[in-house]
C-alpha positions in Angstrom: 19.9 -49.5 8.1 23.0 -50.8 6.5 23.0 -49.9 2.8 26.5 -51.1 2.0 25.1 -54.2 0.3 22.7 -52.5 -1.9 23.0 -52.3 -5.8 22.4 -49.0 -7.7 20.4 -49.1 -11.0 22.2 -47.9 -14.2 20.5 -45.0 -16.1 18.3 -46.0 -19.0 19.9 -46.1 -22.6 19.0 -43.1 -24.8 18.7 -43.7 -28.7 20.7 -41.1 -30.7 18.6 -39.2 -33.4 19.8 -38.2 -37.0 20.9 -39.6 -40.4 23.3 -42.4 -40.8 26.1 -42.0 -43.3 24.3 -44.2 -45.8 21.1 -42.2 -45.5 23.0 -38.9 -45.9 24.8 -40.2 -49.1 21.4 -41.3 -50.6 19.9 -37.9 -49.8 22.8 -36.1 -51.5 22.5 -38.3 -54.6 18.8 -37.6 -54.8 19.3 -33.9 -54.3 22.0 -33.8 -57.0 19.8 -35.6 -59.5 17.0 -33.1 -58.8 19.4 -30.2 -59.1 20.7 -31.5 -62.4 17.1 -32.0 -63.7 16.1 -28.5 -62.6 19.3 -26.9 -64.1 18.6 -28.8 -67.4 15.1 -27.5 -67.5 16.2 -24.0 -66.8 19.0 -24.1 -69.4 16.6 -25.5 -72.0 14.0 -22.9 -71.1 16.7 -20.2 -71.4 17.9 -21.4 -74.7 14.4 -21.7 -76.0 13.5 -18.2 -74.9 16.8 -16.9 -76.4 16.1 -18.7 -79.7 12.5 -17.4 -79.8 13.7 -13.9 -78.9 16.4 -14.1 -81.6 13.9 -15.2 -84.2 11.5 -12.4 -83.2 14.4 -9.9 -83.2 15.4 -11.2 -86.7 11.8 -10.6 -87.9 11.7 -7.1 -86.5 15.0 -6.2 -88.1 13.8 -7.3 -91.5 10.6 -5.3 -91.1 12.6 -2.2 -90.2 14.9 -2.6 -93.1 12.1 -3.2 -95.6 10.1 -0.2 -94.3 13.0 2.2 -94.9 13.9 0.6 -98.2 10.4 0.9 -99.4 10.2 4.6 -98.4 13.5 5.5 -100.0 13.1 3.5 -103.2 9.6 4.7 -103.7 10.8 8.3 -103.6 14.0 7.8 -105.7 14.2 10.4 -108.3 10.9 11.9 -107.4 10.5 15.7 -107.9 13.8 16.1 -109.7 12.2 17.1 -113.0 14.5 17.1 -116.0 17.5 17.4 -113.7 17.2 13.6 -113.3 14.2 11.7 -114.6 14.6 12.5 -118.3 18.4 11.9 -118.3 19.9 8.6 -119.2 22.6 9.4 -116.7 23.6 12.2 -114.4 27.4 12.7 -114.4 29.2 14.4 -111.5 32.9 15.1 -111.1 34.7 15.2 -107.7 38.5 15.3 -107.7 38.4 14.3 -104.0 36.3 11.2 -104.6 37.2 7.7 -105.8 36.2 7.2 -108.5 36.3 10.9 -109.6 33.3 10.6 -111.9 30.0 9.5 -110.3 27.0 8.5 -112.3 23.9 9.5 -110.3 20.7 7.8 -111.2 17.2 7.7 -109.6 18.3 4.2 -108.2 21.2 2.0 -109.1 23.5 -0.6 -107.5 27.0 -1.9 -107.4 28.5 -5.2 -106.4 29.9 -5.1 -102.8 33.5 -6.2 -102.7 35.7 -6.3 -99.6 38.6 -3.8 -100.0 36.8 -1.5 -102.4 35.6 2.0 -101.6 31.8 2.6 -101.3 30.5 4.4 -104.4 29.2 7.3 -102.4 30.9 9.4 -99.8 33.5 11.5 -101.5 36.8 11.7 -99.8 35.2 10.2 -96.7 34.0 7.1 -98.5 34.1 3.9 -96.4 36.2 0.9 -97.4 34.0 -2.2 -97.8 34.6 -5.2 -95.6 32.0 -7.6 -96.8 31.4 -10.3 -98.0 34.3 -12.2 -96.3 37.3 -13.2 -98.3 36.7 -16.5 -100.1 32.9 -16.3 -99.7 30.8 -17.2 -102.8 27.9 -15.2 -101.5 27.0 -11.9 -103.0 25.6 -8.6 -101.9 25.1 -5.3 -103.5 25.4 -1.7 -102.5 22.1 0.0 -103.2 22.1 3.8 -104.1 19.4 6.3 -105.0 18.9 10.1 -105.3 15.9 12.1 -104.3 14.7 15.5 -103.3 14.0 15.5 -99.5 12.4 18.9 -99.6 9.5 19.3 -102.0 9.0 23.0 -101.4 12.5 23.6 -102.7 11.1 22.5 -106.1 8.0 24.6 -106.1 9.5 27.9 -107.3 9.3 29.5 -103.8 11.4 32.7 -103.6 14.6 32.4 -101.7 14.5 33.0 -98.0 17.0 32.9 -95.3 19.9 32.9 -97.8 19.0 29.5 -99.2 18.5 29.6 -103.0 15.5 27.6 -104.3 15.7 25.4 -107.3 14.7 27.2 -110.5 14.3 25.8 -114.0 15.5 28.2 -116.7 14.0 28.1 -120.2 15.6 25.9 -122.8 18.3 27.2 -125.2 19.8 29.4 -122.5 23.4 29.1 -123.8 24.4 31.0 -126.9 28.2 30.8 -126.7 31.0 29.5 -124.5 34.2 31.2 -123.5 37.7 29.6 -123.5 40.3 29.9 -120.8 41.9 33.0 -122.4 38.7 34.9 -122.3 37.9 34.6 -126.1 34.5 33.5 -127.4 34.9 30.2 -129.2 33.3 26.9 -130.0 36.1 25.0 -128.3 34.8 22.4 -125.8 37.5 23.3 -123.3 35.5 26.2 -122.0 34.2 26.3 -118.5 32.4 29.7 -118.8 28.8 29.4 -120.1 27.0 32.4 -121.5 23.3 32.7 -120.7 20.8 34.2 -123.1 19.1 36.0 -121.5 20.7 35.8 -118.1 18.3 36.7 -115.2 20.3 38.0 -112.2 18.0 36.0 -109.9 18.3 32.7 -111.9 21.6 31.4 -110.6 23.8 32.3 -107.6 27.5 32.1 -106.9 28.4 29.2 -104.7 25.5 27.1 -105.7 25.5 23.8 -107.6 23.7 23.5 -110.9 22.6 20.6 -113.1 22.7 21.1 -116.8 20.1 19.1 -118.9 21.7 18.5 -122.3 19.9 17.0 -125.3 22.3 14.6 -127.1 21.1 12.6 -130.1 18.2 10.4 -129.1 18.8 10.9 -125.4 19.8 13.5 -122.8 22.3 13.6 -120.1 22.7 15.8 -117.0 26.0 17.2 -115.7 26.6 18.5 -112.2 28.5 21.8 -112.3 29.7 24.2 -109.6 28.6 27.8 -110.0 31.8 29.4 -108.8 30.9 32.9 -110.0 28.4 34.7 -112.1 28.4 37.9 -114.1 25.7 39.8 -116.0 25.4 37.1 -118.6 27.5 34.1 -117.7 28.4 31.6 -115.1 31.9 30.2 -114.4 32.7 26.8 -113.0 36.5 26.9 -112.3 38.4 26.7 -110.1 36.5 24.0 -108.2 37.1 20.4 -107.2 33.7 19.6 -108.7 34.6 20.6 -112.3 37.1 18.6 -114.4 40.3 20.6 -115.1 39.6 20.4 -118.9 36.1 21.6 -118.4 33.5 20.2 -120.8 36.2 18.6 -122.9 36.8 16.1 -120.0 33.1 15.6 -119.5 32.7 14.9 -123.2 35.5 12.2 -123.1 33.9 10.6 -120.0 30.4 10.5 -121.7 31.9 8.9 -124.8 33.6 6.2 -122.7 30.2 5.2 -121.2 29.1 3.8 -124.6 25.4 4.8 -124.1 23.5 3.9 -127.4 22.3 6.9 -129.4 24.0 9.4 -127.2 26.5 10.8 -129.7 29.2 13.2 -128.8 28.9 16.3 -126.6 29.4 19.4 -128.6 29.0 23.2 -128.2 25.7 22.9 -130.1 24.4 20.5 -127.4 25.2 23.1 -124.8 23.5 25.8 -126.7 20.3 23.9 -126.5 20.6 22.9 -122.9 18.9 24.1 -119.7 20.1 24.6 -116.2 18.6 23.9 -112.7 20.1 25.8 -109.8 20.1 23.3 -106.9 21.3 25.9 -104.4 23.9 25.0 -101.8 21.9 23.1 -99.1 21.8 19.3 -98.6 18.1 19.7 -98.3 17.6 20.1 -102.0 19.2 16.9 -103.3 20.5 13.9 -101.4 21.9 10.5 -102.3 21.2 7.5 -100.1 23.4 4.4 -99.8 22.7 1.0 -98.3 25.5 -1.6 -97.6 26.5 -4.3 -95.2 29.2 -3.6 -92.6 31.0 -6.5 -91.0 33.4 -4.7 -88.7 31.7 -5.8 -85.4 30.5 -9.1 -83.9 28.0 -9.6 -86.7 27.1 -8.1 -90.1 24.8 -5.1 -90.0 22.8 -3.4 -92.8 23.9 0.3 -92.9 22.2 3.4 -94.3 24.1 6.5 -95.2 22.7 9.9 -96.5 24.9 12.2 -98.6 24.7 15.7 -99.9 24.5 15.1 -103.7 25.9 18.6 -104.3 29.3 17.9 -102.7 29.2 14.1 -102.0 29.8 14.5 -98.3 27.9 12.5 -95.6 24.9 14.2 -94.0 25.4 13.0 -90.4 26.8 9.6 -89.4 25.7 6.4 -91.0 22.9 4.5 -89.3 22.9 0.8 -88.3 19.5 -0.4 -89.7 19.3 -4.1 -89.2 21.9 -6.4 -87.5 22.3 -9.9 -88.9 21.7 -9.0 -92.6 24.1 -11.3 -94.6 22.9 -10.5 -98.1 21.3 -7.5 -99.8 20.4 -8.1 -103.5 18.8 -5.8 -106.1 17.1 -6.5 -109.4 15.6 -3.8 -111.6 12.3 -4.0 -113.4 12.7 -2.5 -116.8 10.6 -1.8 -119.8 11.7 -0.5 -123.3 12.4 3.2 -123.1 9.3 5.2 -124.2 6.9 2.5 -123.2 4.0 3.4 -120.8 4.5 1.9 -117.3 1.7 -0.5 -116.5 1.1 -1.5 -120.1 4.3 -3.6 -120.5 5.3 -6.3 -118.0 8.8 -5.5 -116.6 11.8 -7.6 -117.3 14.0 -7.9 -114.3 17.7 -7.3 -114.7 20.9 -6.8 -112.7 22.2 -3.3 -112.8 25.1 -4.4 -115.0 22.6 -5.6 -117.6 20.5 -2.4 -117.7 21.1 -0.5 -120.9 20.9 3.3 -120.4 18.8 4.9 -123.0 17.2 1.6 -124.0 15.8 0.4 -120.7 13.5 2.4 -118.5 13.6 1.3 -114.8 10.1 1.2 -113.3 10.5 -0.9 -110.2 13.1 -2.4 -107.9 13.1 -5.9 -106.5 14.9 -6.2 -103.1 16.0 -9.4 -101.4 17.2 -9.4 -97.8 18.7 -12.5 -96.1 19.1 -12.2 -92.3 20.5 -14.7 -89.8 20.0 -14.9 -86.1 22.7 -13.6 -83.9 23.1 -16.6 -81.6 23.4 -20.4 -82.1 20.4 -22.7 -81.5 21.9 -26.1 -81.0 18.5 -27.7 -81.4 18.3 -26.5 -85.0 20.3 -27.3 -88.1 20.1 -24.7 -90.9 19.9 -26.0 -94.5 23.1 -25.7 -96.5 21.4 -23.5 -99.1 19.1 -20.6 -98.2 16.7 -20.2 -101.2 15.8 -16.7 -102.3 12.5 -16.4 -104.2 12.7 -14.7 -107.6 10.5 -11.7 -108.5 9.4 -13.4 -111.7 9.6 -16.8 -113.2 12.3 -17.9 -115.6 15.0 -15.6 -114.3 18.6 -16.9 -114.7 22.0 -15.6 -113.9 23.1 -12.8 -114.0 19.6 -11.4 -113.9 18.4 -13.4 -110.9 18.8 -13.4 -107.1 21.7 -15.7 -106.0 20.8 -18.2 -103.2 22.8 -17.9 -100.0 25.2 -20.7 -99.0 25.5 -20.8 -95.2 29.0 -21.5 -93.7 29.9 -24.2 -91.2 29.9 -21.6 -88.5 26.3 -20.7 -89.3 24.9 -24.3 -89.1 22.9 -23.6 -85.9 21.6 -20.2 -87.0 18.1 -19.4 -88.1 17.8 -17.6 -91.5 15.0 -15.4 -92.8 14.4 -14.3 -96.4 12.2 -11.4 -97.4 11.7 -10.1 -101.0 9.6 -7.2 -102.2 9.1 -5.3 -105.5 8.8 -1.5 -105.1 7.5 0.7 -107.9 9.3 4.0 -108.6 6.9 6.9 -108.1 8.9 9.2 -110.3 8.5 6.9 -113.3 4.9 5.9 -112.8 3.6 9.3 -111.9 5.3 11.4 -114.6 
């Protein structure tokens, strides 16, 4: 059969599957919108969690700081006997420190100023870097002294080469000796004669505190016990005794202007008593709180010092990051009044009158800010600090914190507490 005239059929048309360009563009747009929404939700959730975590951390930092402050302040001056609690001031000299004369008290404070040296720390004292230059906000350095080892004050015999603290009877000094070795009433003496002198009462190399009645009050002087003999102790040469001996101490006490104190004389020394504090940092320590701003944010620091030689006992501790203000007021009653019977009057330390005011409590205010911005939050321009009593005015009042422009998106927290001094209320 002839097939030359036949016609072949074309293969059927096949429809191509897939997205058109328009469909693909629409899909990309929809996916982009969904990705943006999801990313926004994730960022918002992250910021919310970070803000919540920051606020929680801020609260925990405040609690830590208040716990330590309450413990330290409550024990300030406790178990020091007449080496501290009955003295209107305890004066210590240290030629390596700045300033050279340090007034130790159960608890006291000083204004923190950038560029100044911290009050405690001897030759190793830290230079302050807070508040920032030009800032109107205030903060204080809080200090206190306490006996960290109660058994050291219980009259336990010395063991392991560590001398315990012992209180000698009053009127232990009958005469003093001048630099040439002659008995005299000249105040320049640095050798004290004990009557009677028990060979076990004081030890060479220890530090002693002399409790000295003066007029209507008493003062304590920290002295080094460089050497002892059968009936005397000598305090020079030492960096912890003024070069002019008790003459220099007398001049320093006069310059303090404490009411009713009078002048330091040989007669005062003859009616004094002495406490041998030994040579260990475990018998008497000073504690110092301040704000350090050398890092990415301000941090509340705590340092412990050996009150016998002013040196740090270990490195300073970072207690609470984000603390921007530490302020202290002192609850006072008239000297001689019974604690609990008289409502305290709160004063700044600069307004407390030694000999006339008795400090029975300490009011503490801590202002803490979060470490990160929360752009959904705007902080008030002024952070109000509650007062420990009504009617308080400057300088005897807490100062409100003024936040800076850089802190506009930070959260702030304020905690205040009033802490009673055990040494004052128990004795």
